[in-house]
N, C-alpha and C positions, 0 to 999 in steps of 0.2 A: 650393619647398615639399617637405618630406620626406614619405615614405610614412606617417609617423606623424602628420602634420598640423601640425607646427611648422616654422618656417623654419630650415633648416640653415645651417651655415657654408659658406665658399668652398672648403674642402678636400674631398677625396673620401672622407673618413672617414665612418663611419656617423653620421647625425644623432642628436642627443641626444633622449632620450625626452620630457623636459619642459624647461621654462625655469625654472631655479633663480633664486630671488630673493636679493638680498644678505642676509647674515647680520645679525641685529639684536643679537647678543650675542657674547661672546668677544673676545679680544684681536685687534686689527686686524692682519691679515697673519700672525698666528701660526698654525702648523698645529695642527689639533685633535688632542689626545691621546686615543687610543682605549684604554679600559681595560675588562677583563672580570672583574669581581669574581666569585669562585667562587659566592657565595651570592646573586647578583643585585643589582640596584640598590636604592635606597631605597624604590622603589614596590613591591617584591616581598618577601614573607616568605621565609625560607630554606626549601628544599625539604623538609628534615627535619621542619619543623613541620607540613607538610601530610600526612605519612604517618602513619596511626594505628599505635600499637604493636601488635606481634604478639599480645600477650596481652590486647588490649582485649576487653571483653565484647561478645558478639554479641547484637543485639536479638532478642527473642522466642526465645531459645535454649531456654527451658523451656516454650514454648507447647505443644509436642507432648505433654509430660507432664501437662498440665493436664486436668482432667475436662471433660466437655461443658458443664456449667453454669458452671464457672470460666472457660471460654473466652468464653461469652456475657457474663459480668460484665466480663471484661477488654476485650472489644470495646466494651461500653457505656461504659466509663470511659476509653476511648482518646481522647487529645487530637487535635483536628483542626487544631491551630495550624500544623503544618508544611505550609502551603499555598502557599508562595512558592518559586519556583525560582531566586531571585536567588542567584548563587553567590558564594562568598568565596574568598580565597586567590589562587592563581596565575591562574585564568581571569578572575576579577573584576578583577585588576590589569591584565591585558592589555587588557580592554575599557575600563578607565578611560584607559589610555594611548591606545587607538584613538580615543576621543572627542576627545582633544587633537590627535592627528596628522592625522585624516581631513580636517578643513577646510583645513589648510595644504597637505596633499597634493593636494587637488582644485584648488587655485590654481595648482599647477605642472604640471598634466597636461591634455592635450587629450582630453576624453571621447570624441569621435568616433573618434580614432585608437586610444584604449585599447580600444574595443569591437571592434576588428578582431583583437585578439590573444587567444590562449587563456590559461588561467590560469598555466601555467608561464612563458610569455613575459612576461606582465604582472608576475609576481613578480620575474623577473630585471631588468626595467626599473625596478621600484619600489625595488629595494634601495638604490642610491646616493641616491635622493631621500629615502627614509625616514631614512637616516643623516643627511642634512642637516637635516631637520626635527627629529630627536631632538636634534642638537647645538644647534639654535636654541632648543629648549625646555629645554636643559640636563638632558636625561634620559639616563642611562647604562644600557644593557642588555647582558646577556651574549648569547652566540650563541643559546642555547635560547629566550630571551625575544624576540630579534629574529625568529627563524623563526616563532614563534607570532603575533607582531604582523603579520608579512607575510601569514600565512595568513588572519587575520580581516579584514585590509584587502582582500585580493583577493576573499574570499567576499562581502564587503559590496558591492563594486563590480560583480562579474560573476556571483556566485552568489546564494544565498538567505540570506545572512547567517548568523545563528546556527544555522539549520536544516541547513546543510551538514555540520556536525559529526555530527549525528544521522543524516543520510542516508547518510553514509559508514560508519556503524557497522553491520556485518552482523548483529549480535545484536539490533538494534532492528527490530521488525516493524510497529509502529504509533507514530505521533507525534500527540499531541493538544495543541494550543496553545489554552489558555483565557485569552486576553488576553495583554498584554505581560509580566505578572508570574508566570505559571504555565504550565509545560509538563510534560506527562506522556508517558512512553514505555512501550511494552510490550516486555518481554524474557522469552522463554520462557513466554509466556502470562500473565505477571504485570505489573501496572502499577506504575511507580515514578516518582518525581519526577526530572526531568532538570535538570542543572545548567547551563542556558543562560539567557540573558536578552536581552530586546529593550530598545532605548533608551526607547521610549515607544509609545503607540498608533499614532502616525503612522508610525513605523518599521515596525511589524508590518503595517500596512495597505499600505504600499508593497511589502513582500515578497509579500503576498497578491495584489496587482495584477500583480506581475511573473510569478507562477505562472500566473494565468488568462489574461493577455494572450498568452502564448506559444502557447496553443491556440485563439486566436481567440474567447475568451469575455470577459465583462466583469463587474466587481463594483463597484457604486456604490449610491447611495441608491435608484435606481429598480429595480435588480435586486440586492437584498442577499443573495441565495443563488446559489451557483454550484457546479457539478460540473466538475472539470477533471482533468488528469493531468500527471504529470511526463514528462520525455523518456524515462525507462526504463519508462513504463507504470504507475507507481505512481498509485493513485487518490487524488484530492484533493477535499475538500469545504470550502468557505469560507462563513462566515456572518458578517455584520458588523452593528454597531449600526444602527438601534435594535432589531433582532430579537435580537441578542446583547447582554445587559446588562453583560457584563464585558469588552467590547471585542471586537476581531476574533478569531474562532475558526477555526483551521485544523486539519482532521483529515486525516492522510496514512496510507494503507494501503500500506506498502512491499511490493514483490514481490521475490522472490529473484532475484539476478543469474543464478544457475544454474538452469535449468528443472527443476522437481521432477517426477519420473516416478513411476509406480505402484510400481516396485521400491524407490525411495527411501522412499516412504510406508510400504511394508511394513517396510523397515528401521527406520523411526522408531517402529514399533509402532502405526501408524494403521489397519492392517488385517492380516488373516492372509494366509498364502501362498495359500490356496485362494480367498480373496476377491479377491486381486490377479489370479489366473488368470481368474476369472469376469469381472471388469471389463475385462481385456485382450480376452477373446473377445467381450464385448458391444460394445466399440468397433470391433473388426475385422469383426464380423458385421453391422454396420449396424443395430443395435438402437436404437430411439428411447429415449433416457435422459433422465430428469429428475433433477437433483441438488438435493436439498432440505436446508435447514439454516437455522440462525439467523445473525444478523449476526456476522461474524468467525469463522465455523466452518470456513472453508476451501473454500467452494463453487467459487470461481473457480480455486483451485489444483487441485481435483479435475477441473474441466472441462478445464484445460490438460493435465493428466496423461492424461486419457482421449483427448484429441484426438491424442496421439502415435500412437495405434493406427489412425488414418485412413490409408487407402491413398494414397500420393503421387500417384496418377493421378486422384484425385477432386477436383472443384472445390468448394471450401468457402467459404461466405460467412458472416462473423460480423457480428452487429448488436448494438450497445451504445449506452448513453447517453454514456459516456466510454470510449474504446477501451482495454481493459485486457488482453484475451486476447493471448497470444503463441504462436501456432501455428507448428509447425515445417514444415508442408507447403509445397511449392513453389507450388501453385495455391491461394492463400488470398487472399481479398479482404475486408478489414475495412471496415465501414460504421459511421458515427457519426451520432447525431441532432444536430439543430441547434435551439437555443432561439429564441424569438421576438425580433424586433428591438425598438427603442424604441417603435415604433407598435403593438406587439403582433401583428405579422404575420410570416409567413415561417417559422414553426416547422415542423420536420419531426420527426414522432414515430416511435417504434419500429414502430408499426403501418404507417405509410407505407412504411418501409424493408422490412418483411416482405413487403408486397404487391408492392413493386417488385422485391425479390429473386427472387420467383417467376418474373419475366420475364427473369432473367439466367442461366438454365440452370444452377442449382446442383445438385450431387449431395447436398450436406448444407447445412442452415441451422442455425447455432448462435447462440442468443440469450444475451447476457450475463446477462440477468435478465428474467423475466416479471413484469410489474407490473399489467397491466390488459387492455385490449381486444385487444391483440396475441395473447393466448392462443388465441383462436378461429382466427386466421390461421395460427398455428404448427401447431395440430392439423390444420387443413386441409392444410398442406404435408406433414405426416407421413403423411397418407392419400393423397397424390397423387404418389407416386413419389420422395419425398425421404426415404427411409429413412436412419436413422443420424443424424437431427437430434437436437440436444441443447439443454438450457437449464437455468438455475438458477432457484430459487424459494425464497422465505422461508416456512418452516413448521417445526414441531417434530416431526412424525412423518409417515410415508408416508400414513397415512389422512387426516391433516390436509392434506397436499399435494394429494390428489385433491379434497378439499372446496374448497380455495382455487382450484384450477383451474376448478371448476364456478362458483364465485362470480365469478371474473374474466370468464368468458364471458358470464355473465348481466349484468355491468356494461356490456357493449357494447350498441350500439343494435340488434343483431340479435335479433329475437324468436323464440326457439327454446324448445320445452318442455324442462324440466329433464331428463326421461328421455332425450331425444335428445342433450343435452349429455353426460350421463354415458356414453351408448353410444359417442359419438365419442371421448371420453377413453379408454374401455376398448379401443377398436379401435386407437387411435394409440400410446399409451404402452406400452412393453415393460417397462422397469425403472425403479424409483425408488431412488436411492442417497441414504441419509440420513447426513449428516455432522453432527458435534456437537463443540462445544468444552466439555470437562468443567471442573469447578471447579478442578482442579489446573493448568489451562492447556493440557493436552494436547488435540489434535484427533483424534477417532476417527471411523471409519466405523461407525456403530452399527447400520445395517440395510441389507440389499439385498433389495428386495421386487419380486416380479413382479406385473404387472397381467394377470389371466387373462381376464376378460370380465364379463358381466352375469348376475345372477340376480334376476329381477324388475326392480326399479328401483335395485338396489344393485350397486356395482362390487365384484367379487370379486378379492382379492389373495392371494398366498401368499408367505410369508417364506422366503427361501433362507438368509440368514445374520443373526445377531443378536449384538450385544455385550452380555454380561451382567456387571453389577457384582458383584464378589466381596468386596473388602475395601479397606482404605486403610492405607498405611504410616504410620510415626510422623511422617515429614516431610510428610504430606498427599498423597502420590502415590497415585492410584487404581489398584487392581489389578482386572483383569477378564479375561474369556475370550471369544474370538470363537468362536461356536458355529454349526455347520452344522445346519440343520433336517433334513437327510437326505431331502429331497423331490426327486422327479424334476422338473426344470425344464420349465415350459410352453413356454419359448422355445427348447427344444432343436431344434425344426425349423429355426429361423432359423440356428442355429449349424451345423446339418448341411449347409445350402446352401453354406457356406464351408469345410467339411471340419473343423470344430472340435467335432463332436458328442461324440466320445469323451472328450477332455480336459475338456470342459464338464460332461459327466455325472459324471466321476470327481471333479471339484472340488466338485460340489454334494452328492454322496452321502457 
């Protein structure tokens, strides 16, 4: 037996990748003539037809010149018919050929042996077998078309099928699959229809199962919801029928391959130079920071950027539902929750992990997101020698963030007066960093707020920085200003303990 799983010949040459079956078409014994027509085979339109002319009108080019009421009327009359991502042209032709080639290819390949190879090796082994199948089907392709066909076949067998194309695109930050016939992506903060297609609902469901199985989760009729992650840490959520009425839905939040730092965010215009300085000092001075914001506003990205300021000598434990954080520190231990089994037992919650983490001698505890009862345990950790702990939380403003923390502690089974909860929050949290995704798609740090203490039964805060909206350009881009409030920071004493008091004070004033 060869290493690839098929029985090789008697010679010492490398064994064949697959076992080719006799051709059913073509002249017997006659060599196949390979031809590469410049415009592709009969199945493909010429490339020139696929390229729009340079002087083609651009959609919505006059939208910026319309008045406010005209824009409302145009939006009301806009057609919603373009809801299918079924592609035409070159990509659609490749997928049609793939449907014909794939069954015959699988007949000639040992799946177990194929699973041991990486994508490049598999493509190399596939090439002669694909040529045989194409000849059998009497399909003629040029070199460009053959490479495209090889890629979609390898993606289908080893990768995530049509999703591989979007995952490889660095401009795509979110992928939203709404059933087999519709896929949207986010580029530069704006949603657009993606030109990919799935064969049918069964094909899409198989890809969803392939994603969740790799991280030890499952998706089926008993558990139709699942949170998972890809190998690069990208966040995945899957929901299947009967909960999803349009078929399997997959939502993927991609993470940048290159870690984003506070300096990079400053360069993107997400914050000012002084704000970046304050956040760097806050991370290095072990201030307790809560990052607040809406869905998709960049909370996890901000948390990753802040974590770069942690001293390499500190022991950091991260706790998440699906491990997404990518810390650069050498002493970093990620923990992940576990869902219940088929009998409804064995679930490990974030609160269980927070309580256990306190026994693991952490210097800092970082929560991917606070959702419920674990808020009380995190506050307790912040007050018991784990300064510098961080977490994210869904809310629209710093004041609302504090109210949500109070509500989440009250959701727990611990009966504490509301005033005591507020006091513990005021004593634990040092900074609230508010991030927001604006309507033009840009992500901005809109507030940096200090939590000072209590006055009566009210938590007192003071705003250090604020983003103020000024105007909007003709193409819809928002213009604003990052404004320092000019107040002496209450957390200056913490910065002074680490020798950052002077730059911290200069940045705030």
